N, C-alpha and C positions, 0 to 999 in steps of 0.2 A: 522357429523364429520368434513367435509371440511369447514363448516361455522366456527367452533371453531378454526380450523387451520388458516383460513383467518384472524380471530381476532388477531392472534399472529404475523402477519406480521410486524407491527410496532416494536414489541419487538425483533423479529429476526434481522431486519435491524439494530436496535440499538446495539444489541450484536455483530454483525459482525463488525460494525463501531468501537465500543469501543475497542474490543479485537485487531482488526487489527491496530487501531491507537496506542495502547499501544506497540504493537510489533514494529511498525515502529519507534516510539519515542525511544524505547530501543536500536534499531540498529543504529539510526541516531545520537543519543547523542554522543557516542565516536568518530564518524567520524567528528563531528562538534566541539566538545569542549575538546576532549582528543586526539588530533592529535599527532602522533609520527612519527618519520622518518620511522619506520618500517611499519606503516599503509600507509603512502604515497607510500613507495616502493612497498607494496603489490598491490596497484592500478596500478603502473607503470608495475609491473610484469604481470598484467592481460591485459595489452595493452592500458591502459587509461593514460592520462596525470596526473601528481601528484595532480594538483589542483582539479581534479574530486572528490577527497575524500570530499572536502568541499561542492561541489554541491550535491553529493549523501547524505551527512549528512544533509544539509539544506532541501532537498526535503523530506527525511525520517522523520526528527525530526518535522519540521513545518507542513508537510503534515499530520503526525500522530496527531498533536494537532488539526488541522482542522477536521480530521475525528472524533476524540473524541468529539469535540464540535458540529459536524454536521454543520459546517459553510463553505461555498464555497466548499461543499463536492464533487461535480462533478469535479471541477477543480483539487482539491487535488487528487481525485481518478484517474483522467486521468494521472497526472504526476507520481503518484506512480505506476500505472499499466505499464506505459511506461518504467519507470526506471527498474522495475522488469523484464519486457520483455527483455530489453537490458542485464541485469545481467544474466538472464537464457540463452539467445541465444548466448551471446558472451563468457561467462565464465563457467557457471555451466553445460550446456548441453554438450559442447565439452569435458570438463573434465570427466564427468560421462560416456559419451558414449565411451570414450577411455578405461574406466575401466570395461565395461560390465554393467550388471544389467538388471533388468526386462525392457523390451521394449527398451533396449539400454541405459537407463538413470536413471530409478527409483531404489531407495534403496541403493545408493552409497554415504554415507556421507552427507546426507541432501541436495543434489543437486535439489531435487524436491521442497524444501521449497520456493525458489523464484518463481517457476512456480505457486504454490498454492497462494502466495501473489499477483501475477500478475492477476490471474483469479478472486480472491476475490475482488481486487480493481476494476477490470472491472465490476464485478457484482454491486458494489456500484455505479460505474459510470453510469450504465444503470438504476438502480433502484432509484437513488437519495438518499438523506439523510434519508428519511422516516418521519413519523409524529412526532417522538420524536427527534427534532433537532432544532438548532438555525435557520437553513435555513427555516424550516416550520414556525417557530415563526415570523421571520423577514419578509420573502418574502410573506407569506400569508397575513399578516397585510397590507403590502404595496399594494398588489393586491386588497384587499377589500376596502381600503381607496381610491384608485385610481378609482375604479369602482363605489364607493358609493357616 
């Protein structure tokens, strides 16, 4: 049974990367390409400078594209995990903890979502892009030709 599950690892890493990449792209797109005064003000209200909306949008949108492609995956996952850690610790956890919830923060209006994205991105950071990725295709070939 465990051998069969081991054979599914490349598919599982691919699925996590693709779904997470799509989620990040969907959340980054409006921050980058549909910026409104209200969106900028929401960042200011959360304690960030207004221009941070563009940084967050770029990290999420382009980081999501990189995850989808499996290209420079560990760099993208590092940036995305870090951004979500900041979002959770600075915005979501304090807000949710002040409202109660399970363990002080779970179950109150989606505040656990950035935590889940942070941990999933950290997982991809540590595992890498997997066998079904541009990273594997490009960098494996370079390694073989350099040693051959």
